[in-house]
C-alpha positions in Angstrom: 105.1 84.5 73.0 101.5 83.3 72.4 101.2 81.8 75.9 102.4 85.1 77.5 100.0 87.1 75.3 97.1 84.7 76.2 98.0 85.2 79.9 98.0 89.0 79.5 94.6 89.0 77.9 93.2 86.6 80.6 94.1 89.2 83.2 92.9 92.2 81.3 89.3 92.3 82.4 90.2 92.6 86.1 93.3 94.9 85.7 91.4 97.2 83.2 88.3 97.3 85.3 90.1 98.4 88.4 92.2 100.9 86.5 89.1 102.5 84.9 87.2 102.6 88.2 90.1 104.2 90.0 90.9 106.7 87.3 87.3 107.7 86.7 86.6 108.1 90.4 89.7 110.2 91.0 88.8 112.4 88.0 85.2 113.0 89.1 86.3 113.8 92.6 89.1 116.0 91.3 86.5 118.0 89.2 84.1 118.2 92.1 86.8 119.7 94.4 88.6 121.8 91.8 85.7 123.7 90.2 84.4 125.3 93.4 88.0 126.2 94.4 88.6 127.7 90.9 85.4 129.8 91.2 86.5 131.1 94.6 90.0 131.8 93.3 88.6 133.7 90.3 86.6 135.9 92.7 89.5 136.7 95.1 93.1 137.6 94.1 94.1 137.0 97.7 92.8 133.4 97.6 94.0 132.7 94.0 97.8 132.5 94.8 97.6 130.0 97.7 95.1 127.7 95.9 97.1 127.5 92.7 100.4 127.3 94.5 99.1 124.5 96.7 98.0 122.5 93.7 101.3 123.2 92.0 103.2 122.0 95.1 101.3 118.7 95.1 102.2 118.3 91.5 105.9 118.5 92.3 105.7 115.4 94.6 106.4 112.2 92.6 103.1 110.4 92.1 104.5 107.1 93.5 105.7 108.9 96.7 102.3 110.6 97.0 100.5 107.2 96.7 102.8 105.7 99.3 102.5 108.5 101.8 98.7 108.1 102.0 98.9 104.5 103.3 100.5 105.1 106.7 98.3 108.1 107.2 95.1 106.3 106.5 96.2 103.3 108.5 96.7 105.5 111.6 93.3 107.1 111.0 91.8 103.6 110.7 93.4 102.4 114.0 92.1 105.5 115.7 88.6 105.1 114.3 88.6 101.4 115.4 89.7 102.3 118.9 87.2 105.2 119.2 84.1 103.9 117.3 84.8 100.2 117.1 85.1 100.2 113.3 88.0 100.8 111.0 88.4 100.8 107.3 90.8 99.5 104.7 93.9 101.7 104.3 95.3 99.5 101.5 94.6 99.6 97.9 91.7 101.7 96.5 91.4 104.5 99.1 95.0 105.7 99.3 95.2 105.5 95.5 92.0 107.4 95.0 93.0 110.2 97.4 96.5 110.6 95.9 95.3 110.6 92.3 92.5 113.0 93.1 95.1 115.5 94.4 97.3 114.8 91.4 94.4 115.6 89.0 93.6 119.0 90.4 96.2 121.3 89.1 95.2 121.4 85.4 91.5 121.6 86.3 92.0 124.4 88.8 94.4 126.4 86.6 92.2 126.2 83.4 89.0 126.8 85.3 90.3 129.9 87.1 91.9 131.2 83.9 88.7 130.6 81.9 86.4 132.4 84.3 88.8 135.3 84.8 89.2 135.5 81.0 85.5 136.2 80.4 85.2 139.6 78.7 84.5 142.4 81.2 81.9 143.8 78.8 79.9 140.6 79.0 80.0 140.7 82.8 78.8 144.3 82.7 76.0 143.3 80.4 74.9 140.5 82.7 74.9 142.9 85.7 73.0 145.4 83.6 70.1 143.1 83.0 69.9 142.4 86.7 71.6 139.1 87.1 72.7 138.1 90.5 76.3 136.9 91.0 75.1 133.3 91.1 73.1 133.7 87.9 76.0 135.4 86.1 78.3 132.5 87.1 76.0 129.7 85.9 74.4 131.4 82.9 77.3 133.4 81.6 80.8 132.8 83.0 80.9 129.0 83.3 79.3 128.4 79.8 81.8 130.7 78.2 84.7 129.2 80.2 83.6 125.6 79.6 85.9 124.9 76.6 88.9 126.0 78.6 87.8 124.0 81.6 87.3 120.9 79.5 90.8 121.3 78.1 92.1 121.1 81.7 89.9 118.1 82.4 91.3 116.3 79.4 94.9 117.0 80.6 94.0 115.8 84.1 92.4 112.6 82.7 95.6 111.6 80.8 97.8 112.4 83.8 95.5 110.4 86.1 95.3 107.3 83.9 99.1 107.3 83.5 99.7 107.8 87.3 97.2 105.1 88.2 99.7 102.5 86.9 101.8 103.4 90.0 99.1 102.3 92.4 100.2 98.7 92.4 102.8 99.0 95.3 100.0 100.2 97.7 97.9 97.1 96.9 95.6 98.5 94.2 95.1 96.3 91.2 95.6 98.2 87.9 97.3 98.0 84.5 100.5 98.7 86.5 100.4 95.1 87.6 101.6 94.1 84.1 104.4 96.6 84.2 105.8 95.9 87.7 105.6 92.1 87.4 106.9 92.2 83.8 110.0 94.3 84.8 110.8 91.9 87.7 110.4 88.7 85.7 111.8 90.1 82.4 108.4 89.4 80.8 108.6 92.2 78.2 105.2 91.1 76.7 103.6 92.0 80.0 105.5 95.3 80.2 104.5 96.3 76.6 101.0 95.1 77.1 100.5 97.2 80.2 102.0 100.3 78.6 99.9 99.8 75.4 96.6 99.2 77.4 97.2 102.3 79.5 98.0 104.4 76.4 94.9 103.2 74.6 92.7 103.9 77.6 94.2 107.4 77.9 93.6 108.1 74.2 90.0 106.8 74.3 89.2 109.0 77.4 90.9 112.0 75.8 88.8 111.6 72.6 85.5 111.2 74.5 86.3 114.3 76.6 87.3 116.0 73.4 83.7 115.5 72.1 82.4 117.2 75.3 84.9 120.1 74.8 83.9 120.5 71.2 80.2 120.4 72.2 80.8 123.2 74.7 82.7 125.3 72.3 80.2 124.9 69.4 77.2 125.1 71.7 76.2 121.6 70.6 74.2 119.6 73.2 74.4 116.6 70.8 78.2 116.4 71.0 78.2 116.9 74.8 75.6 114.1 75.2 77.5 111.8 72.9 80.8 112.3 74.8 79.1 111.8 78.2 77.2 108.7 77.0 80.5 107.3 75.6 82.3 107.8 78.9 79.5 106.3 81.0 79.1 103.3 78.7 82.9 102.7 78.5 83.2 102.9 82.3 80.2 100.5 82.8 81.6 97.9 80.4 85.1 98.1 82.0 83.8 97.8 85.5 81.3 95.1 84.9 83.8 92.2 85.3 84.6 93.4 88.8 81.1 92.7 90.1 81.9 89.0 90.8 85.2 89.7 92.6 86.0 90.0 96.2 83.0 88.0 97.6 82.7 87.7 101.3 84.8 84.8 102.8 87.5 85.1 100.2 91.2 85.1 101.2 93.7 87.8 100.3 97.3 86.5 99.6 100.0 89.1 99.6 103.4 89.3 97.9 106.3 91.7 97.7 107.8 92.9 94.4 110.1 90.1 93.2 109.8 86.7 91.5 110.1 84.5 94.6 107.3 86.3 96.3 105.1 85.9 93.2 105.8 82.2 93.1 105.1 81.6 96.8 102.0 83.7 96.6 100.7 81.5 93.8 101.7 78.4 95.7 99.6 79.4 98.7 96.8 80.7 96.6 96.7 77.5 94.6 96.5 75.3 97.7 93.7 77.5 99.1 91.8 77.3 95.9 92.1 73.5 95.9 90.6 73.6 99.3 87.5 75.3 97.8 88.4 78.9 98.8 88.1 82.0 96.7 91.4 83.9 96.6 92.6 87.3 95.5 96.2 88.5 95.2 97.8 91.7 96.3 101.3 91.9 94.8 104.2 94.3 94.5 103.9 95.5 98.0 106.8 97.1 99.9 108.1 95.3 103.0 106.6 97.7 105.5 103.3 98.0 103.7 102.9 94.2 103.5 103.4 93.6 107.2 101.2 96.5 108.3 98.5 95.3 106.0 98.7 91.8 107.4 98.6 93.1 111.0 95.6 95.3 110.2 93.8 92.3 108.6 93.9 93.7 105.0 96.0 90.7 104.0 95.3 87.2 105.3 98.7 85.6 104.5 102.0 86.3 102.9 105.6 85.1 103.1 108.3 87.3 104.7 111.8 86.7 105.9 113.0 86.3 109.5 115.9 88.8 109.1 113.6 91.4 107.6 111.1 91.1 110.4 113.9 90.9 113.1 115.5 94.2 111.9 112.7 96.2 110.4 109.7 95.3 112.5 111.3 94.4 115.9 114.2 96.8 115.4 116.7 94.2 116.7 120.4 94.7 115.9 121.8 91.5 117.5 122.1 88.1 115.9 121.5 85.2 118.3 121.5 82.6 115.5 119.0 81.2 113.0 116.9 79.0 115.4 116.8 81.6 118.2 115.8 84.4 115.8 112.9 82.3 114.6 111.8 81.4 118.1 111.9 84.9 119.5 110.3 86.3 116.4 107.4 83.9 116.6 106.7 84.8 120.2 107.1 88.6 119.8 105.0 89.1 116.7 102.2 87.1 118.3 102.4 89.1 121.5 102.8 92.5 119.9 100.6 92.3 116.8 98.6 89.1 117.0 100.5 87.9 113.9 101.0 84.1 113.6 104.3 82.8 112.3 103.2 79.5 110.9 106.7 78.4 110.4 109.7 78.4 108.0 109.2 76.9 104.5 112.6 75.3 104.9 115.0 77.6 103.1 116.7 80.9 103.6 116.7 83.9 101.2 119.4 86.0 102.8 121.0 89.2 101.6 124.4 88.3 100.1 127.1 90.4 98.6 127.9 88.9 95.2 130.6 89.5 92.5 131.5 88.2 89.1 134.2 85.5 89.6 136.8 87.2 87.4 136.4 90.5 89.2 136.6 88.9 92.7 139.7 87.0 91.7 141.4 90.0 90.2 140.8 92.0 93.4 141.5 89.1 95.8 138.1 89.3 97.4 136.4 86.3 99.0 134.7 87.9 102.0 133.0 91.1 103.0 136.2 91.9 105.1 138.3 91.6 101.9 135.7 93.8 100.1 136.1 96.5 102.7 139.8 96.9 101.7 139.0 97.7 98.0 135.5 99.2 98.4 136.6 102.8 98.0 137.4 102.0 94.4 134.2 100.1 93.6 130.5 100.6 92.8 127.9 98.9 94.8 124.6 98.0 93.1 121.6 97.3 95.4 117.9 96.6 95.1 115.6 99.6 95.7 115.2 98.9 99.5 118.6 97.7 100.7 120.4 100.9 101.3 117.7 102.3 103.5 117.4 99.1 105.5 118.9 98.3 109.0 120.8 95.3 107.5 122.9 97.6 105.3 123.7 99.9 108.3 124.7 96.8 110.3 127.1 95.6 107.5 128.4 99.0 106.8 129.2 99.5 110.5 130.6 96.0 111.1 133.1 96.2 108.2 133.5 100.0 107.8 132.4 99.7 104.2 132.8 102.8 102.1 132.1 102.5 98.3 133.1 105.0 95.6 129.5 104.9 94.3 126.2 103.3 95.4 123.4 102.8 92.9 119.9 101.4 93.4 118.2 99.2 90.8 115.1 97.2 90.3 116.3 93.6 91.0 116.4 92.5 87.4 118.5 95.4 86.3 120.8 95.0 89.3 122.0 91.7 87.9 122.3 93.3 84.4 124.4 96.1 85.9 126.8 93.5 87.5 127.0 91.6 84.2 127.7 94.8 82.2 130.3 96.2 84.6 128.2 99.2 85.8 128.4 97.6 89.3 131.3 95.7 90.8 129.3 94.1 93.6 125.6 93.7 94.3 123.4 93.0 97.2 121.8 89.8 95.9 119.4 87.2 97.4 120.8 83.8 98.3 117.9 81.8 96.8 118.1 83.6 93.5 118.8 81.1 90.7 120.8 83.7 88.7 123.7 83.4 91.2 124.4 79.8 90.2 123.5 80.2 86.6 125.9 83.1 86.2 128.5 81.4 88.4 128.6 84.4 90.7 130.7 84.4 93.9 128.9 84.9 97.2 131.2 86.8 99.7 131.3 85.3 103.2 130.2 87.2 106.2 132.9 86.3 108.9 131.5 88.8 111.4 127.9 87.6 111.2 126.6 91.1 110.4 123.8 89.8 108.2 121.0 88.1 110.1 119.3 84.8 109.1 116.5 85.0 106.5 114.2 82.0 106.9 111.2 82.3 104.5 108.3 82.2 106.9 104.5 82.1 106.4 102.7 84.9 108.3 99.0 84.7 109.1 96.9 87.7 110.0 95.3 87.9 113.5 91.8 87.4 112.0 92.8 84.2 110.4 94.8 82.7 113.3 92.2 80.1 114.0 91.0 79.5 110.4 91.1 75.8 109.9 90.8 75.8 106.1 93.8 78.2 105.7 95.9 76.4 108.3 95.0 73.0 106.8 96.0 74.2 103.3 99.3 75.8 104.3 100.7 73.8 107.2 101.9 71.0 104.8 104.3 73.5 103.2 106.2 74.2 106.4 109.8 72.8 106.2 109.1 71.3 102.8 110.8 73.6 100.3 114.6 73.3 99.8 116.8 76.2 98.7 117.9 74.5 95.5 114.2 73.9 94.5 113.5 77.5 95.2 116.5 78.6 93.2 115.3 76.5 90.2 111.8 77.9 90.5 113.1 81.5 90.6 115.4 81.0 87.7 112.5 79.5 85.6 110.7 82.8 86.0 113.6 85.2 85.9 115.9 84.0 83.1 115.1 80.6 81.7 114.4 80.5 77.9 111.0 78.8 78.4 110.1 81.7 80.8 107.6 80.0 83.2 104.9 82.2 84.8 104.9 82.4 88.6 101.8 80.2 88.7 103.6 77.5 86.5 106.7 77.7 88.6 104.6 77.2 91.8 102.9 74.2 90.3 106.3 72.7 89.4 107.9 73.4 92.7 108.8 70.0 94.4 107.7 69.7 98.0 110.0 67.3 99.9 109.8 65.7 103.3 112.5 67.6 105.3 113.9 71.1 105.7 117.0 72.2 103.8 
């Protein structure tokens, strides 16, 4: 427990700094956009409805979806900019998160500001007009000061929403307090989950209280309270962001990872070897499959591990299965030709999708293969990870075996295994290198029709690092040197073992042998 807490505190300066910078920037931008719109909406009933309805519509989009939608949009704009002007920009991380959270913050500010301005007593407006004030003078000297407490109440609400939603920016590559939560859920590190939630809650409460001082100052006409609140916010943001000044120096490498334990371990393994070679390394974790590959091809990641079957079906859109060696050969040539991405080679093991059942349930139903499963599937519940049911691999298996389940449910991988254990799912789409399969004595169903492609774990290098001698020198010795049993043990040490190793500890303990598995 103490070791996990120490690890959480060690990461806090970076995670908190990015979370504060992102939330503060989004809130400032949200206020800057919303106030002029609110003034315009208060002046025109015709404009009021579409402005408020548009902000309300954005609010109905789940924040995680809004964050994810901005990445491909910005990536397309960046590619177009590079082709037209010779310069692109990073579509991963801060920018998509900033834009999404800015939109998400606008509704309470817009609604409160418009209501506050409209709610100014008509007699006060008439008095302002009577003394010869222009429309502009009336707005800044009468209406906005009187509406300020209502506007600040909206800003307070927006701040709390924005700080909470910023924890969801992790899957698009933005470091935040959400890193604790996403990694903690996957590795069953509840200290991390609680730490991330608590840190986000404390940050939201602190921001709300400081903004509350400004609100009270505007209501009581107290410049001192307003100044105290503003000073507190600026000092807090400065202190939180200060640790970020030494991060991301030129020449550093960015190692990517998807959102499960094996990816965290392999990212730490590669990062550790680069750091031993004297390089500075940053990590971008919890990325979706499509986001990770696009980021690598665009040069926003330098290296990450993917799987040949995922690349074969999702990136190349291939439906055939010419065999493990041929898939790797064709994949290596095609990714290099199409995107300039280098497949450094296989680490030596496969992490394939596999349909898995509890032994007692499989025996009772007489199921040993996916073909057997198809016979009883209409009475069963399938549990999958969050991606599987939308992937081509599932469509291929579903078609090959005419699978039709009574119910299909998606889970975060840790809870998928819990669902199988508790009987909420009869069969799950597991991963063959997962140590929990052997530990729980689960049965892997055979695939007699070869519907599931091979899944060699391969190291991918971005086009801009294809000739980087330091990176290649650090990572080439890993090719073909990690066996599936060693990977299963490492995964289990992070996922379920009582000692609960961190991904970095599991990476350091991973034995590197002299031949492929």
